[in-house]
N, C-alpha and C positions, 0 to 999 in steps of 0.2 A: 363282805362290803365292797363296793366299787372303789377303785383308786382314782387318783386325779386323771390318769390317762383315759379313764373310761368316759370322761365328759368331753363332748365335742359339739360343734355347731355346723350347720349347713349355711355356708356363705353364698349369697346370690348377688350378683352385680348385673343390673338390667339397665340398658339405655334405649329402649324401644326398637333398636335395630338388631340387637343381639343380647344374649343372656349368657353369663358365665357362672357356673355353679361349682362349688368345691366343698370339701369337708375338712374342717380345721380343728385342732385341739384347742379347748377352752382355757386350760391352765398349763403352766410350765410343769412338767412331770416331776421336777426335783423340788420346786418351791412354788406353791400355789399362790403365794403372795406377790410373787415377782411379776412385772409387766410382761404381758404376752402379746405377740404380734400375730394377727390373723391376716394372711395374705390373701387377697381376693383374686388377683390375677398374677400369674407367674410372669417373671421377666421375659420368659421365652414366648409368651402369648403375644400375638400380633393382631391388630384389628382386621377384620375381613376386608378383602379387596372387592368392593361392590361399586357398581356404576350408580352414581348419585347425580340425577339430572340437574339439581340446583347448583352443585359445585361445578359441574361441566359448563353450564351456561355462564356462570360467573367467571371461570377461568378463561373462557373464550372472549368475554367482553373486556377483561383486563389486559389482553394482548394489545389492545388499541391499534389494530390493523384492519384492513378491509376484509380479509378472509375471516378474521375472528368475529367481526361484526356480522357479516353475512351468515356465518355458521350458527351464531347464537340466535339470529333472527329466525332461521329455519327450525331450531329446537322450540322456540317460543311459539311459532306458528302451529307446531304439532302439539304442544302442551302449554296452554295459556297460563297455567299456574306458575310457570317458571318465568314469567315476564318480570317479576320483582327482582329476580336474581341477576338481571342485567346491570343493576346498579349497586346491589349490596349482596354480601355472601349469605348463605343459609345460616341461621342461628345454630349455635351448638346444641346437640341433643341433650335433654334433661334425662336423668335416670335416678335409680334408688339402689340403696344397699340394704339387704335384709339378712339378719342373722337369726337363725332358728335353732334352739336347743334340740339335740338329737335324743336326749333322755333327760328326765327330770332329776331334781335333787331329792326325790323320794319323800316329799311332804305329804302327799296323798297316802302313801303306804305307812308313813309314820302315824297319821291319824287313825288308820284302821288298827295297826298293831298296838298303838297305845291304849286304844279302848279295850282291846282284848286282854292286854296285860293288867289293866286296872280291874277288870272283872275277875280275872284269875287270882289277883292278889287278895280279893275279899275272901276267898276260900282258902287261899294258900298265901299267907303273909310273907313267906320267904321269897315270893316272886319279885325279881328285879324289874323296875320300871325302865323304859327306854329314854335315852337322852334325846333332846330336840335336834332335829337334823340341821346341818350347817347351811346357812343361807348366805351366799356371797353377796358382798356389797360392792357396787361399781364406783370406784373412786374417781375415775376420769376416763374419757373416751376421745382419742385423737384420730383424725383421718389424715393420712399422708399419702402421696402418690409420686411416682416417677413416670414422667411422660416420655413416650418414644413412639416413633412411627414404624411402619414396616419398611423393609429395604426398598428404596426408591429406585427404579430403573428408569433414568431419564431418556434412555434410547428406545423405550418400549413404544410400539405404535398403537397400543391399546387405549381407548378413550378414558377408561376408568383410572389408568395410571396418570394420564394427563390431568384429569379432574382432581387428583390429589393436591389439596391446597396446603397441606402442612409443610411440605418441602417443595419449593420451586427453584429451579436452576436458571440463573441469569448470567449472561455474558456482557461485559462492559467494554465499549470501544471508546475511541477518542471523541466521538460526537453524540453518543447515546448508548442505549443498552437494548437488549431484547431477552425475552424468555425463549429458551431453546429446549426442545423436546422431540423425541422420535415421532410422536403423533403428528406434530406439525410438519415435520419433514416429509412424512409419508403422504400427508394429505395434499400438500402443495403440488407434488408430482414432478417438478423440474429439479428438485434437490436430489442429487445422486445417492447420497449415503444418509442412512437414518441414525448412524452412530454420532452422538453429541460429543464434540471435542471439549476439553477443559476450558480452553480460552478461545477467543475468536481467531480463526485462521487468517494469517496474512502471507500467503505463499509468494507474493510478488515483491520484487525489489522496489519498484516504483508504481504509485497509483495517482491518478488524477480524478477527483470527484467533481461533478458538475450538477448543480441543482437548477431545474427548469420549471418556471411557473407558467400557468395557462395551458398546460398540456394534459392529456389523458391517454389511456391505452388506445392504440390504433392510429394515433396522430404520427406525423413525421416532422422532423426538424433538420435544418441545415446549420451546421456550426462552423464558423470561421475560426481556425487556429492560427493566430499571428505568432510566429516564433522568431527568435533572434537567429537568423540563418547563419550557419557557420559556427554556432556555439556548441554543436554536438562533437563528441570526440570521434574522429574518423578511425582511429585505430581500434575501436571496439565495434564488434559486429552488431548491427542494428537488429532489434527484436520487433516483430509484428505486434502491435497493441491488441490486447484482448478487451472487448467491450462487453459490458454487462449493465443491467438495469435493476434497481431495487424493487422487489416484489414481496410485500408482506415480511419485510426484515430479512429477506434472503436475496442474494444476488443471482440473477438469471442471466446466463451468457447469451449474448447476441451472435448469432451465426451470420452466415453470408446473407441471409434474408433480412437481417436486422441492420447491417451496415451496407447500405446500397451504393455509397459513393465515398471515396477517400482519395483526395488528391495531395495529401501531405507526404506521401512516400515514406511511410513508417515515422511520421512526425519529424522528418528532417528539414522540411521546408514548410512555409505558410501554405495553407490550402483549406479546402472545404470538406467536411465529413457529413454526409447525409445518413440519418438514423431513423428507422421506423420503430416507434415505441410499441412493444407488444401488449396484447390485451391484459396480461397479468400485472402490468406495472401499476403501482399504487402510490398515492400521496400521503396515506395514513401510515406512518412508520415510526418506530421509536429508536431504531438504530441510527437514523439520520434525522435532522430537523423536519418536522411534518410540513405538509402543504406544498411540497415540491416533488417533481419526478427527478430521481437521482440516476445519473449515468456514471459509469466508472470505466476509465481507460487505464489499463495496467500492462506492464511489461515484466515477464518472469525474472529477467536479469539484464544487466548491462543497461541501466537506466541512463548512464552518461552518454549512450549512443543516440539519444533523442535530443533535439535542440531545446534550449530554454524557452519556456512559454511566456510571451508578452501579454497576450489577451486571448479570451474566448468569447465570441459574439454569436448569439443565436439569430436565426432567420436570415442567414447570409445567402446572397446570390452573387455570381460572378458575371459581370457585364464586359462586353467587348466593344470598342469603338471601331465601326466600320468606316474606313476612310475612302475618299475619293482621290483622284489624281491631285487636286489642289491641296487637300489636307496633307498629303504625304510630304510636302515641302514645308509644312509649318514649323517655325522656329521653336515653338513651345514643346515639340516632341523631344527635344534634347533633355528636358528634365521631366520628372514624374508630375503627375496631376496632384496638387496638394490635398490633404484631407479636407473634407467639407465641401469640395467643389461640386459634387453631385448632391443636390438637396431635394429633388422632386422627380416624378416620372413624367416622361414626355406625354404619355397618355394616362391620365389618372385611373386608378383601380379603386373601387369603393372599399374593398377589404384591406387596403394598405393605407394606414393613417400617417406614416412617416417614413422618409428615406434618409439614411445617414451614410456617409462615406467616412469610416473612422480612420483609414490609413491611405497613404499615397498609392497611386496607380503603379503598375509594373508592366514590363515587357515592351514599353514604347521604344521606337528607334527612328531616328531621322532618316531622310533619304540619303542614300550613299553618295558621297562626294566623288568628284572626277578622279582625284588622286587615289581614293580608296578603291574605286572600281578598277583602275588601271593595275593597282597592286594586287587585288584579289584575282583579276583575270590573268595576270602573269603567273601567279602561284598556281592557279587552277590549270593553266596550260602545262605547267611543269609536273604537278602530281597527278592530274587528270582524276582527281577524287579517289585516288587509290593510295593505300599506305604500303609502300615498298622500301624506300630508303629512310634513313634517320630523319632527314629533312622533311620528308613527306609527313611522317607521324607528327613532328612538332608543329608544322604549319597548319595541318588539318585541325589539331587540337586548339591552337591559339585563335584560329579563325572562327571556329564553331562555338567556343566557350570564352566569352569576354571575361568571365570572372577568374580565368587562369592568367596569371602574370608571366609565367615562364614555364616552358616544357623542355624536358631532356629525354631524348630516346637512347636507350643503352641496349645495343643488339647482343644477342647470345647471353642474355642475363635472365636468371629466374630468382625466385625467392630464396633459394638455397645455394645458388652457384653463379659465379661470374663468367663461367665458361660452359654455357648450356645452349648448343646449337638447336635451332627451332624454337627459341624463346626470345621474346622482346619485352623489355621493361620500359615503361614511360613514366617518368618522375615529373610531377606537376607542382608548381608553386602558386598559391592563390594570389588574387589582387590584395595588395598590401593595404588598401583602403578599408578592408573588412576588419572592423575593430571588435567583432563579437567573438574572435578566436579565444578559446580557453587559455592559451598561452601566447601572448603577443610576440614573444621572443622565438617561438617555433610555430609560425603560421602554417596551417594545413588546410588543404582543400577538403570541404565537407564530404561525407559519405555519399550523399545523394549525387553530387557532381561526379565523384569517382565512378559510380555505377553508370551514369549516363555517358561519360567518356569511354568507358569500357565497351558499352553497346555500340556507340558511335564508330569506334575504330574496328570492332569486330566485324562490322558490315562492309569494311573497305579494305581489309587485310587478307593475305593468303590464308586459305582454310587450314593448312597444316600448322601454322604458326600459333604458339601459345602466348597469350598476352597477359601482362600484369601492369596495372595502373596503380600507382602508389604515391604517397607523400615522401618528401625527402627524409633521409636519416640525419637528423640534426646532431652535430658533434659539438659537445659543450666545451667551452673554454673558461677556465677559472684561474684567477690570479691569487697567490698566497704571498704575503709579505708583511714586514714590520715597518712602520712609518713613524717618523718624527715630524710633527708639525711645527711651524714657527711659533715662537713665544707669543702667548696671548690668544692662540687659536684653540677653541674648545674641541676636544677630541672627538666626542660622539657625533656632533654635528658634521664635522669635516670628514670623518670616516664614511658617513652616509653619502656625502657629497663625492667622495673618491670612488665609491662603489658605483654611483649613478653615472659618474664620468666614464668609467671603464665600460659599463654596459652600452652606453651611447657610442663609444669609440669602436667596440667590437661588433655591435649590431645597429649601425646608423639608420638602416632602412626602416627599423621599427619606429623611428621618431620623425623621419623626413621622407616623404613620398618620392622625392627627387632622387634619393640614393638607391642605387640598384642592388638587388639581392641576387647573387650568382653562385654557381657551383665552382669548386676548386679554390685556388688561392693558398697562401701560406702566411702564417702569423708568427713573427719572431719574438722570443722573450725579451730580447734586448730592446726592441721597439716599444713594447709596453712598459718596460722599466723607465726608459726615457720619457715616456708620455706622463708617467706618474711624477717623476722628478720635476717636470716642467710645470706642474700645477702651481699656481701662485702661492698657495698656503702650505706647500710641502717643503720641509727642510732637507731631509734625506730619507733614503729607503735602504733597508737591509733584509737579508734572508729572503730574497725574491725568488719565486718559483712560478713557472707557467705549467698548468696542468690541463690535460685533455683526456677524453674518453679513450680507453684501450679496447682491445678485442672483446673484453668481458663487460664493457660498460662502466668500468671503474676509472676514476680520475688518476692519472699518473703523470709525473713531472717530465717535461720535454724541453729541449732547447728551442725548438721551433714546431709548430703544429701544422700538419697537412691532413687533408680528408683521407680517412682510412679506406673508403669505398667510393666507387664512382657516383653513388647517389647521395653522398654526404655533403652537408653544408656547415661550415664553421659558424658557430653562433656563441654569443656570450651566455654564460650561465646566469641563473636568476639572482645570484649573489656572489660576492667575492670575500676572501678571507684577509681582512685588513686589521692587523694588530698594532699595538703600540710598543715602540722601542722601550725596553726597560730602562728605568733611570739609573 
């Protein structure tokens, strides 16, 4: 007689695209009454990787990009039946589960043998009759499943992997998201790497994003960048901006052919940038708001080396006023032309609907006065447009660069030594009316002007001489003391007033344009102590100390402060340590 293990079923799972067949035991070998699990698919089985046209068309349409729409249209043109998949995904495949017994429970054999036994028993009464065979009863049928997909390679360039809709990889940015896949990267062509990163890469320290309307691939645009000139940190080397345009959710770099003009000098000064939009640029993107052509200017590092941006204006042109002899003596040239002064074209152009002057004019200069002419002529006769002596260097710079307030030439000085024959150091101080400086207590000439001064002097100095143009080394002064204010004077308010008074006393030029800023000098601790004691709300002062930067840049107490180096200028620290005398 067969045992429980002898009964099995052929399990077939069919979903029109594939068919899985296996042989499974019908009963638990130890207890036939116990529930038994028939596994139709092994957990190790994976669905076949097949190219499904409907899934591919739907995946392309869901990109919501220009390339995706064009590619989906091409597939529909070849296979009209796929048109409906541009709007909705293919329906899940229907299938069946078939269980077939591999052997019977011997009912047919029972009937044959039972009849034979009955006939035999007629002649042989001792013949034993057969028991009726067991007929299993199905008490319940439950279908359960555990869903899983095949291993998804998001960096694959194969279209069938991209068409896999069960698992899609999205990257989320601050302004939108995109589906990323190796197939997309390979198809676009300008993306260098088909490997998909886990998160959106941001390799640059600073990025500027500009959205432009009314443009398409192949157009050109001129952008005015109005910056707060002098706001860049001149001690940080400026980086050349890298320009890119958004094409189907990926940034395409713009080379020399894309940026045809740049007068901003590494975004250090206001100027115009001319850009040619490549043909791949798109307005249908999900990574950034749609409907615009998106440009990106980025610097890998040292973002502080670029000036602060005031405004960016499209369709910018630079105009120049050509003057005659009478115009050169006009009094209005002493000031800039106010914004809005230019409102229309002298000769109308049909394609230009409006003209706007958003910012004042620049570069204007009145006719030279007689006194100025005599001064310049005398200086020119002395230095002969050549930089030889200290005086030559200083006067050449001051005459050619009105934005420089003071210049100091230090001979035989380099960046590493004060006794370096063949080297010249020129230290320049900016016009104190520039209020865009990052630190008003330590005004510095912007990096753009430093570069232009270097080029200007290099053309007029002896060839063997090495030149260094730099900003001053500002040496901080800080006061530390305990103060008792007169009775009734609130401490926090008058402490802030004392700190402000010290800053104004040590750096008066930062608050009054008539006060000169110069090199050298000496500051006595006793003078500052007397200054604080003379304040009307101060009763007395104790534990007074004057601190200044030592060779390592650390504040150290001194009886009087002198500039440590020839290029140093004594300035107030940004704050002072004013404490209250203990009660």
